[in-house]
Short mmCIF file of the C-alpha atoms (twelve columns), coordinates in Angstrom:
data_MODEL
# 
_entry.id   MODEL 
# 
loop_
_atom_site.group_PDB 
_atom_site.id 
_atom_site.type_symbol 
_atom_site.label_atom_id 
_atom_site.label_alt_id 
_atom_site.label_comp_id 
_atom_site.label_asym_id 
_atom_site.label_seq_id 
_atom_site.Cartn_x 
_atom_site.Cartn_y 
_atom_site.Cartn_z 
_atom_site.pdbx_PDB_model_num 
ATOM 1   C CA . MET A 1   -30.000 -51.046 25.644  1 
ATOM 2   C CA . SER A 2   -33.221 -52.931 25.065  1 
ATOM 3   C CA . THR A 3   -34.088 -55.044 22.081  1 
ATOM 4   C CA . ILE A 4   -36.254 -52.902 19.853  1 
ATOM 5   C CA . GLU A 5   -38.732 -54.304 17.351  1 
ATOM 6   C CA . ASN A 6   -36.883 -55.679 14.297  1 
ATOM 7   C CA . LYS A 7   -33.420 -54.729 15.501  1 
ATOM 8   C CA . SER A 8   -31.340 -55.790 18.392  1 
ATOM 9   C CA . VAL A 9   -28.421 -54.934 20.624  1 
ATOM 10  C CA . GLU A 10  -27.162 -57.804 22.763  1 
ATOM 11  C CA . ILE A 11  -24.526 -57.584 25.477  1 
ATOM 12  C CA . THR A 12  -22.872 -60.927 26.068  1 
ATOM 13  C CA . LYS A 13  -19.617 -62.636 27.036  1 
ATOM 14  C CA . GLY A 14  -17.052 -63.302 24.304  1 
ATOM 15  C CA . ILE A 15  -13.722 -65.131 24.266  1 
ATOM 16  C CA . ASN A 16  -12.031 -65.445 27.694  1 
ATOM 17  C CA . GLY A 17  -15.136 -63.932 29.288  1 
ATOM 18  C CA . LEU A 18  -14.503 -60.493 27.773  1 
ATOM 19  C CA . GLU A 19  -17.730 -58.542 27.307  1 
ATOM 20  C CA . LYS A 20  -18.919 -57.823 23.788  1 
ATOM 21  C CA . VAL A 21  -21.885 -56.177 22.113  1 
ATOM 22  C CA . ILE A 22  -23.615 -57.808 19.140  1 
ATOM 23  C CA . LEU A 23  -25.594 -55.597 16.750  1 
ATOM 24  C CA . ARG A 24  -28.064 -57.398 14.475  1 
ATOM 25  C CA . GLU A 25  -29.916 -55.984 11.505  1 
ATOM 26  C CA . THR A 26  -33.264 -57.358 10.257  1 
ATOM 27  C CA . HIS A 27  -31.898 -58.771 6.989   1 
ATOM 28  C CA . GLY A 28  -29.251 -60.847 8.780   1 
ATOM 29  C CA . SER A 29  -26.123 -58.692 8.850   1 
ATOM 30  C CA . SER A 30  -24.330 -58.325 12.181  1 
ATOM 31  C CA . VAL A 31  -21.429 -56.653 13.969  1 
ATOM 32  C CA . GLU A 32  -19.577 -57.655 17.140  1 
ATOM 33  C CA . VAL A 33  -17.593 -55.172 19.207  1 
ATOM 34  C CA . TYR A 34  -15.582 -55.977 22.326  1 
ATOM 35  C CA . LEU A 35  -15.574 -53.467 25.180  1 
ATOM 36  C CA . TYR A 36  -11.874 -54.283 25.417  1 
ATOM 37  C CA . GLY A 37  -10.436 -51.742 22.976  1 
ATOM 38  C CA . ALA A 38  -13.913 -50.823 21.622  1 
ATOM 39  C CA . HIS A 39  -12.679 -53.348 19.104  1 
ATOM 40  C CA . VAL A 40  -14.928 -54.476 16.241  1 
ATOM 41  C CA . THR A 41  -14.039 -58.147 15.686  1 
ATOM 42  C CA . SER A 42  -16.802 -59.232 13.307  1 
ATOM 43  C CA . TRP A 43  -18.846 -57.721 10.478  1 
ATOM 44  C CA . LYS A 44  -21.053 -60.158 8.593   1 
ATOM 45  C CA . ASN A 45  -23.250 -59.583 5.576   1 
ATOM 46  C CA . GLU A 46  -26.819 -60.855 5.091   1 
ATOM 47  C CA . GLN A 47  -25.459 -64.244 3.951   1 
ATOM 48  C CA . GLY A 48  -23.485 -64.552 7.198   1 
ATOM 49  C CA . GLU A 49  -20.114 -64.192 5.421   1 
ATOM 50  C CA . GLU A 50  -17.365 -62.630 7.555   1 
ATOM 51  C CA . LEU A 51  -16.028 -59.433 5.976   1 
ATOM 52  C CA . LEU A 52  -13.273 -58.639 8.468   1 
ATOM 53  C CA . PHE A 53  -10.104 -60.646 9.033   1 
ATOM 54  C CA . VAL A 54  -9.231  -61.776 12.564  1 
ATOM 55  C CA . SER A 55  -6.157  -63.923 13.105  1 
ATOM 56  C CA . SER A 56  -6.721  -67.517 14.165  1 
ATOM 57  C CA . LYS A 57  -3.966  -66.829 16.711  1 
ATOM 58  C CA . ALA A 58  -5.492  -63.603 18.069  1 
ATOM 59  C CA . ILE A 59  -4.971  -63.270 21.815  1 
ATOM 60  C CA . TYR A 60  -8.084  -62.063 23.621  1 
ATOM 61  C CA . LYS A 61  -6.245  -61.317 26.818  1 
ATOM 62  C CA . PRO A 62  -5.398  -57.843 28.147  1 
ATOM 63  C CA . PRO A 63  -3.047  -56.065 27.781  1 
ATOM 64  C CA . LYS A 64  -2.401  -57.666 24.369  1 
ATOM 65  C CA . PRO A 65  -4.437  -55.978 21.593  1 
ATOM 66  C CA . ILE A 66  -6.627  -58.220 19.414  1 
ATOM 67  C CA . ARG A 67  -5.000  -59.056 16.051  1 
ATOM 68  C CA . GLY A 68  -7.499  -58.208 13.304  1 
ATOM 69  C CA . GLY A 69  -10.921 -56.606 13.037  1 
ATOM 70  C CA . ILE A 70  -10.788 -52.837 13.572  1 
ATOM 71  C CA . PRO A 71  -8.269  -51.776 16.217  1 
ATOM 72  C CA . ILE A 72  -8.407  -48.082 17.144  1 
ATOM 73  C CA . CYS A 73  -5.050  -46.296 17.101  1 
ATOM 74  C CA . PHE A 74  -5.231  -43.373 19.557  1 
ATOM 75  C CA . PRO A 75  -3.657  -41.109 20.723  1 
ATOM 76  C CA . GLN A 76  -0.671  -42.212 18.649  1 
ATOM 77  C CA . PHE A 77  -0.330  -43.985 15.328  1 
ATOM 78  C CA . SER A 78  2.510   -46.544 15.123  1 
ATOM 79  C CA . ASN A 79  5.689   -45.362 16.837  1 
ATOM 80  C CA . LEU A 80  5.192   -41.677 15.995  1 
ATOM 81  C CA . GLY A 81  5.617   -40.541 19.580  1 
ATOM 82  C CA . PRO A 82  6.605   -41.683 23.060  1 
ATOM 83  C CA . LEU A 83  3.714   -44.079 23.733  1 
ATOM 84  C CA . GLU A 84  3.422   -47.795 23.022  1 
ATOM 85  C CA . THR A 85  2.806   -48.648 19.357  1 
ATOM 86  C CA . HIS A 86  -0.605  -47.360 18.211  1 
ATOM 87  C CA . GLY A 87  -1.363  -45.772 21.592  1 
ATOM 88  C CA . PHE A 88  -3.455  -47.222 24.411  1 
ATOM 89  C CA . ALA A 89  -7.130  -46.955 23.342  1 
ATOM 90  C CA . ARG A 90  -7.024  -50.461 21.804  1 
ATOM 91  C CA . ASN A 91  -6.045  -52.109 25.084  1 
ATOM 92  C CA . ARG A 92  -8.321  -50.322 27.543  1 
ATOM 93  C CA . VAL A 93  -11.764 -51.508 28.621  1 
ATOM 94  C CA . TRP A 94  -14.392 -49.041 27.402  1 
ATOM 95  C CA . THR A 95  -17.851 -48.536 28.920  1 
ATOM 96  C CA . ILE A 96  -21.253 -48.589 27.265  1 
ATOM 97  C CA . GLU A 97  -22.965 -45.192 27.169  1 
ATOM 98  C CA . PRO A 98  -26.356 -45.964 28.766  1 
ATOM 99  C CA . ASP A 99  -28.089 -42.828 27.445  1 
ATOM 100 C CA . PRO A 100 -26.586 -42.083 24.020  1 
ATOM 101 C CA . PRO A 101 -27.522 -38.915 22.100  1 
ATOM 102 C CA . ALA A 102 -29.874 -39.335 19.118  1 
ATOM 103 C CA . PHE A 103 -28.668 -39.225 15.517  1 
ATOM 104 C CA . PRO A 104 -28.540 -35.670 14.145  1 
ATOM 105 C CA . PRO A 105 -31.722 -34.575 12.315  1 
ATOM 106 C CA . ASN A 106 -30.099 -34.866 8.865   1 
ATOM 107 C CA . VAL A 107 -29.364 -38.585 9.372   1 
ATOM 108 C CA . ASN A 108 -32.059 -41.142 8.634   1 
ATOM 109 C CA . ALA A 109 -32.020 -43.252 11.796  1 
ATOM 110 C CA . THR A 110 -34.586 -45.770 10.541  1 
ATOM 111 C CA . ASN A 111 -33.406 -49.361 10.861  1 
ATOM 112 C CA . ARG A 112 -30.029 -48.309 12.194  1 
ATOM 113 C CA . VAL A 113 -28.847 -50.225 15.204  1 
ATOM 114 C CA . PHE A 114 -25.967 -48.770 17.189  1 
ATOM 115 C CA . VAL A 115 -24.016 -48.690 20.426  1 
ATOM 116 C CA . ASP A 116 -21.985 -45.843 21.934  1 
ATOM 117 C CA . LEU A 117 -18.789 -46.763 23.768  1 
ATOM 118 C CA . LEU A 118 -16.944 -44.351 26.018  1 
ATOM 119 C CA . LEU A 119 -13.293 -44.011 27.065  1 
ATOM 120 C CA . LYS A 120 -11.917 -41.597 29.636  1 
ATOM 121 C CA . PRO A 121 -8.322  -41.719 30.906  1 
ATOM 122 C CA . THR A 122 -7.542  -43.371 34.223  1 
ATOM 123 C CA . GLU A 123 -4.965  -41.971 36.630  1 
ATOM 124 C CA . GLU A 124 -2.487  -44.458 35.183  1 
ATOM 125 C CA . ASP A 125 -3.239  -43.235 31.645  1 
ATOM 126 C CA . LEU A 126 -2.688  -39.621 32.728  1 
ATOM 127 C CA . LYS A 127 0.788   -40.571 33.934  1 
ATOM 128 C CA . ILE A 128 1.828   -41.781 30.474  1 
ATOM 129 C CA . TRP A 129 -0.205  -39.214 28.464  1 
ATOM 130 C CA . PRO A 130 -1.092  -36.252 30.710  1 
ATOM 131 C CA . HIS A 131 -4.207  -35.052 28.880  1 
ATOM 132 C CA . SER A 132 -7.803  -35.351 29.973  1 
ATOM 133 C CA . PHE A 133 -10.233 -36.370 27.211  1 
ATOM 134 C CA . GLU A 134 -13.567 -38.002 26.512  1 
ATOM 135 C CA . TYR A 135 -13.686 -40.367 23.546  1 
ATOM 136 C CA . ARG A 136 -17.092 -41.526 22.341  1 
ATOM 137 C CA . LEU A 137 -17.201 -44.180 19.609  1 
ATOM 138 C CA . ARG A 138 -20.506 -44.900 17.898  1 
ATOM 139 C CA . VAL A 139 -20.653 -48.245 16.076  1 
ATOM 140 C CA . THR A 140 -23.640 -48.337 13.716  1 
ATOM 141 C CA . LEU A 141 -25.006 -51.110 11.517  1 
ATOM 142 C CA . GLY A 142 -27.093 -49.668 8.694   1 
ATOM 143 C CA . PRO A 143 -30.108 -51.194 6.919   1 
ATOM 144 C CA . ALA A 144 -27.996 -52.329 3.934   1 
ATOM 145 C CA . GLY A 145 -25.460 -53.984 6.249   1 
ATOM 146 C CA . ASP A 146 -22.984 -51.107 6.056   1 
ATOM 147 C CA . LEU A 147 -20.793 -50.503 9.101   1 
ATOM 148 C CA . MET A 148 -20.174 -46.992 10.387  1 
ATOM 149 C CA . LEU A 149 -17.663 -45.965 13.035  1 
ATOM 150 C CA . THR A 150 -17.880 -42.406 14.300  1 
ATOM 151 C CA . SER A 151 -15.257 -41.183 16.759  1 
ATOM 152 C CA . ARG A 152 -15.785 -38.006 18.763  1 
ATOM 153 C CA . ILE A 153 -12.828 -36.953 20.863  1 
ATOM 154 C CA . ARG A 154 -13.292 -33.997 23.207  1 
ATOM 155 C CA . ASN A 155 -10.562 -32.145 25.076  1 
ATOM 156 C CA . THR A 156 -11.748 -31.970 28.697  1 
ATOM 157 C CA . ASP A 157 -8.386  -30.602 29.854  1 
ATOM 158 C CA . ALA A 158 -7.268  -27.046 30.622  1 
ATOM 159 C CA . LYS A 159 -4.552  -27.169 27.951  1 
ATOM 160 C CA . PRO A 160 -4.409  -28.159 24.278  1 
ATOM 161 C CA . PHE A 161 -3.287  -31.607 23.172  1 
ATOM 162 C CA . THR A 162 -2.237  -33.195 19.896  1 
ATOM 163 C CA . PHE A 163 -2.810  -36.734 18.632  1 
ATOM 164 C CA . THR A 164 -2.623  -38.996 15.595  1 
ATOM 165 C CA . PHE A 165 -5.297  -41.542 14.787  1 
ATOM 166 C CA . ALA A 166 -6.274  -44.530 12.628  1 
ATOM 167 C CA . TYR A 167 -9.025  -47.091 12.201  1 
ATOM 168 C CA . HIS A 168 -6.666  -50.037 11.578  1 
ATOM 169 C CA . THR A 169 -9.221  -52.059 9.569   1 
ATOM 170 C CA . TYR A 170 -8.286  -55.614 8.527   1 
ATOM 171 C CA . PHE A 171 -10.403 -56.649 5.521   1 
ATOM 172 C CA . SER A 172 -10.925 -60.329 4.754   1 
ATOM 173 C CA . VAL A 173 -9.816  -61.152 1.193   1 
ATOM 174 C CA . SER A 174 -9.732  -64.448 -0.694  1 
ATOM 175 C CA . ASP A 175 -6.173  -64.079 -2.030  1 
ATOM 176 C CA . ILE A 176 -4.035  -60.949 -1.573  1 
ATOM 177 C CA . SER A 177 -2.393  -61.446 -4.984  1 
ATOM 178 C CA . GLU A 178 -5.864  -61.136 -6.601  1 
ATOM 179 C CA . VAL A 179 -6.773  -57.874 -4.834  1 
ATOM 180 C CA . ARG A 180 -6.462  -54.315 -6.036  1 
ATOM 181 C CA . VAL A 181 -7.081  -50.975 -4.372  1 
ATOM 182 C CA . GLU A 182 -8.528  -48.073 -6.362  1 
ATOM 183 C CA . GLY A 183 -8.620  -44.412 -5.414  1 
ATOM 184 C CA . LEU A 184 -4.982  -43.891 -4.338  1 
ATOM 185 C CA . GLU A 185 -3.380  -43.661 -7.784  1 
ATOM 186 C CA . THR A 186 -0.900  -40.792 -8.368  1 
ATOM 187 C CA . LEU A 187 -0.949  -39.764 -4.689  1 
ATOM 188 C CA . ASP A 188 2.050   -39.035 -2.490  1 
ATOM 189 C CA . TYR A 189 2.825   -41.548 0.238   1 
ATOM 190 C CA . LEU A 190 5.295   -42.144 3.053   1 
ATOM 191 C CA . ASP A 191 6.936   -45.559 2.765   1 
ATOM 192 C CA . ASN A 192 7.284   -47.144 6.213   1 
ATOM 193 C CA . LEU A 193 9.703   -49.707 4.736   1 
ATOM 194 C CA . LYS A 194 12.075  -46.856 3.756   1 
ATOM 195 C CA . ASN A 195 12.090  -44.713 6.912   1 
ATOM 196 C CA . ARG A 196 8.930   -42.944 5.769   1 
ATOM 197 C CA . GLU A 197 10.582  -41.647 2.621   1 
ATOM 198 C CA . ARG A 198 8.101   -39.650 0.540   1 
ATOM 199 C CA . SER A 199 7.261   -40.953 -2.948  1 
ATOM 200 C CA . THR A 200 4.465   -40.704 -5.490  1 
ATOM 201 C CA . GLU A 201 2.283   -43.680 -6.424  1 
ATOM 202 C CA . GLN A 202 2.607   -44.627 -10.091 1 
ATOM 203 C CA . GLY A 203 0.255   -46.207 -12.554 1 
ATOM 204 C CA . ASP A 204 -3.102  -47.763 -12.038 1 
ATOM 205 C CA . ALA A 205 -4.696  -49.464 -9.081  1 
ATOM 206 C CA . ILE A 206 -2.471  -50.801 -6.306  1 
ATOM 207 C CA . THR A 207 -1.788  -54.557 -6.439  1 
ATOM 208 C CA . PHE A 208 0.212   -56.798 -4.097  1 
ATOM 209 C CA . GLU A 209 3.189   -59.050 -4.727  1 
ATOM 210 C CA . SER A 210 5.364   -58.273 -1.658  1 
ATOM 211 C CA . GLU A 211 5.230   -56.492 1.689   1 
ATOM 212 C CA . VAL A 212 3.486   -53.103 1.593   1 
ATOM 213 C CA . ASP A 213 3.375   -50.523 4.389   1 
ATOM 214 C CA . LYS A 214 2.538   -47.040 3.098   1 
ATOM 215 C CA . ILE A 215 0.806   -43.937 4.428   1 
ATOM 216 C CA . TYR A 216 -1.012  -42.262 1.525   1 
ATOM 217 C CA . LEU A 217 -1.522  -38.521 1.996   1 
ATOM 218 C CA . SER A 218 -4.440  -36.214 1.175   1 
ATOM 219 C CA . THR A 219 -6.525  -39.156 0.024   1 
ATOM 220 C CA . PRO A 220 -10.062 -38.982 -1.411  1 
ATOM 221 C CA . SER A 221 -13.107 -39.584 0.769   1 
ATOM 222 C CA . LYS A 222 -13.787 -42.904 -1.031  1 
ATOM 223 C CA . ILE A 223 -11.422 -45.838 -1.589  1 
ATOM 224 C CA . ALA A 224 -12.331 -49.230 -3.110  1 
ATOM 225 C CA . ILE A 225 -10.805 -52.656 -2.440  1 
ATOM 226 C CA . LEU A 226 -11.620 -55.106 -5.228  1 
ATOM 227 C CA . ASP A 227 -11.462 -58.818 -4.424  1 
ATOM 228 C CA . HIS A 228 -11.348 -60.460 -7.849  1 
ATOM 229 C CA . GLU A 229 -11.890 -64.030 -6.661  1 
ATOM 230 C CA . LYS A 230 -14.874 -63.235 -4.432  1 
ATOM 231 C CA . LYS A 231 -16.269 -60.728 -6.971  1 
ATOM 232 C CA . ARG A 232 -16.697 -58.407 -3.999  1 
ATOM 233 C CA . THR A 233 -15.725 -54.776 -3.569  1 
ATOM 234 C CA . PHE A 234 -15.315 -53.051 -0.237  1 
ATOM 235 C CA . VAL A 235 -15.939 -49.328 -0.319  1 
ATOM 236 C CA . VAL A 236 -14.395 -47.181 2.404   1 
ATOM 237 C CA . ARG A 237 -15.961 -43.739 2.828   1 
ATOM 238 C CA . LYS A 238 -14.283 -41.458 5.322   1 
ATOM 239 C CA . ASP A 239 -14.588 -38.023 6.782   1 
ATOM 240 C CA . GLY A 240 -12.086 -36.064 8.889   1 
ATOM 241 C CA . LEU A 241 -9.391  -38.632 8.047   1 
ATOM 242 C CA . PRO A 242 -7.185  -37.326 5.220   1 
ATOM 243 C CA . ASP A 243 -4.649  -40.169 5.188   1 
ATOM 244 C CA . ALA A 244 -4.945  -43.859 4.310   1 
ATOM 245 C CA . VAL A 245 -2.519  -46.573 5.409   1 
ATOM 246 C CA . VAL A 246 -2.182  -49.681 3.237   1 
ATOM 247 C CA . TRP A 247 -0.477  -52.640 4.916   1 
ATOM 248 C CA . ASN A 248 0.196   -56.304 4.284   1 
ATOM 249 C CA . PRO A 249 3.131   -57.960 6.104   1 
ATOM 250 C CA . TRP A 250 3.749   -60.675 3.437   1 
ATOM 251 C CA . ASP A 251 5.368   -64.012 4.241   1 
ATOM 252 C CA . LYS A 252 8.600   -63.155 6.053   1 
ATOM 253 C CA . LYS A 253 7.117   -60.597 8.429   1 
ATOM 254 C CA . ALA A 254 3.993   -62.710 8.985   1 
ATOM 255 C CA . LYS A 255 6.190   -65.507 10.353  1 
ATOM 256 C CA . ALA A 256 7.695   -63.035 12.838  1 
ATOM 257 C CA . ILE A 257 4.279   -61.924 14.148  1 
ATOM 258 C CA . ALA A 258 3.451   -64.335 16.977  1 
ATOM 259 C CA . ASP A 259 -0.321  -63.798 16.890  1 
ATOM 260 C CA . LEU A 260 -0.645  -64.204 13.109  1 
ATOM 261 C CA . GLY A 261 -0.642  -67.547 11.266  1 
ATOM 262 C CA . ASP A 262 2.240   -67.952 8.823   1 
ATOM 263 C CA . ASP A 263 -0.005  -67.999 5.738   1 
ATOM 264 C CA . GLU A 264 -2.748  -65.707 7.003   1 
ATOM 265 C CA . TYR A 265 -1.251  -62.652 5.282   1 
ATOM 266 C CA . LYS A 266 -2.787  -64.053 2.072   1 
ATOM 267 C CA . HIS A 267 -6.288  -63.517 3.434   1 
ATOM 268 C CA . MET A 268 -5.981  -60.034 4.928   1 
ATOM 269 C CA . LEU A 269 -5.438  -56.471 3.810   1 
ATOM 270 C CA . CYS A 270 -5.330  -53.415 6.034   1 
ATOM 271 C CA . VAL A 271 -6.653  -50.183 4.552   1 
ATOM 272 C CA . GLU A 272 -6.758  -47.695 7.382   1 
ATOM 273 C CA . ALA A 273 -8.563  -44.341 7.419   1 
ATOM 274 C CA . ALA A 274 -6.192  -42.112 9.381   1 
ATOM 275 C CA . ALA A 275 -4.956  -38.691 10.454  1 
ATOM 276 C CA . ILE A 276 -1.176  -39.015 10.664  1 
ATOM 277 C CA . GLU A 277 0.819   -36.528 8.563   1 
ATOM 278 C CA . LYS A 278 -0.902  -33.512 10.117  1 
ATOM 279 C CA . PRO A 279 -1.639  -34.368 13.763  1 
ATOM 280 C CA . ILE A 280 -4.929  -33.123 15.225  1 
ATOM 281 C CA . THR A 281 -4.692  -30.420 17.891  1 
ATOM 282 C CA . LEU A 282 -7.658  -29.767 20.174  1 
ATOM 283 C CA . LYS A 283 -7.965  -26.710 22.365  1 
ATOM 284 C CA . PRO A 284 -9.736  -27.068 25.734  1 
ATOM 285 C CA . GLY A 285 -13.422 -27.862 25.132  1 
ATOM 286 C CA . GLU A 286 -12.930 -28.573 21.416  1 
ATOM 287 C CA . GLU A 287 -14.155 -31.786 19.795  1 
ATOM 288 C CA . TRP A 288 -12.808 -33.687 16.780  1 
ATOM 289 C CA . LYS A 289 -14.911 -36.063 14.712  1 
ATOM 290 C CA . GLY A 290 -13.555 -38.819 12.460  1 
ATOM 291 C CA . ARG A 291 -15.858 -41.199 10.636  1 
ATOM 292 C CA . GLN A 292 -15.529 -44.228 8.407   1 
ATOM 293 C CA . GLU A 293 -18.297 -46.111 6.639   1 
ATOM 294 C CA . LEU A 294 -17.649 -49.563 5.184   1 
ATOM 295 C CA . SER A 295 -19.846 -51.281 2.640   1 
ATOM 296 C CA . ALA A 296 -19.444 -54.428 0.573   1 
ATOM 297 C CA . VAL A 297 -20.956 -54.573 -2.925  1 
ATOM 298 C CA . PRO A 298 -20.773 -57.011 -5.847  1 
ATOM 299 C CA . SER A 299 -17.757 -56.171 -8.021  1 
ATOM 300 C CA . SER A 300 -19.879 -55.810 -11.141 1 
ATOM 301 C CA . TYR A 301 -20.494 -52.278 -9.876  1 
ATOM 302 C CA . CYS A 302 -16.799 -51.561 -10.256 1 
ATOM 303 C CA . SER A 303 -15.648 -52.447 -13.716 1 
ATOM 304 C CA . GLY A 304 -12.569 -50.435 -14.573 1 
ATOM 305 C CA . GLN A 305 -12.145 -47.128 -12.840 1 
ATOM 306 C CA . LEU A 306 -14.017 -46.624 -9.615  1 
ATOM 307 C CA . ASP A 307 -17.079 -44.442 -9.987  1 
ATOM 308 C CA . PRO A 308 -17.851 -43.959 -6.285  1 
ATOM 309 C CA . ASN A 309 -21.310 -42.520 -6.930  1 
ATOM 310 C CA . LYS A 310 -22.286 -45.523 -8.994  1 
ATOM 311 C CA . VAL A 311 -20.901 -47.914 -6.394  1 
ATOM 312 C CA . LEU A 312 -22.685 -46.167 -3.566  1 
ATOM 313 C CA . GLN A 313 -26.028 -45.213 -5.059  1 
ATOM 314 C CA . SER A 314 -27.424 -48.623 -4.153  1 
ATOM 315 C CA . SER A 315 -26.431 -48.397 -0.490  1 
# 
């Protein structure tokens, strides 16, 4: 974990003395990830603008998960099972992999700065979820300031196990009522506000004027979040994660969330790359890989319908 020429990985103390890793890219973009939860809490572009939302009331104190950034939901999404909401990966302390494997040969590793974090179950974890696993998360900051999260989960047990998963990403937006999401039109979704009743999305891009909590199914590999006021578009590219959760608590629910400011719902939107409807089953020795890549581009790339190739050819 040395500082290499032109790119750097720094291990330091964050809020309440919790350890965090800062990744810095030569042009000025940066990422911060806490070992507690392997939780990305900051992603800044070359201008130093924060692209992720973290609540001003976030509690950086175990066992409470951090409100905002990119919580990891594993081995259970939401309350879809016997475990605590969203599983336990987001409130365990991970370790830094001191000798991480290289990028595969087909990936251009130039100017990529990364850290590998590792989670294995403790004896206490095995009591609540009796499955042995090794979870390696690679957090990578690319040369254009894009943020990649690659999860590899290996079954190190003698029996199969099944899990659901999500990257619960909180994007920072200027005003939720001025935001639209493209790429999920006409898809089926489960509505968490109606006991996960299945419906089909109508019309054009998704816009927000009240609480939304939906699990979109069989979603494309690219989704765009257009922030009209900031003239910024986030592009989510994902692999191995067929579902996408879209969530904003709106005013009433925001007031009921202790670690969220009453008006902060206006400045956040969760779009979560996930595997929920069809849980993942791993046989002994098998490995699952789920990846998301986030980039932020000027909205002029995205007039009208999203052309993902056009949006992404510059990154």
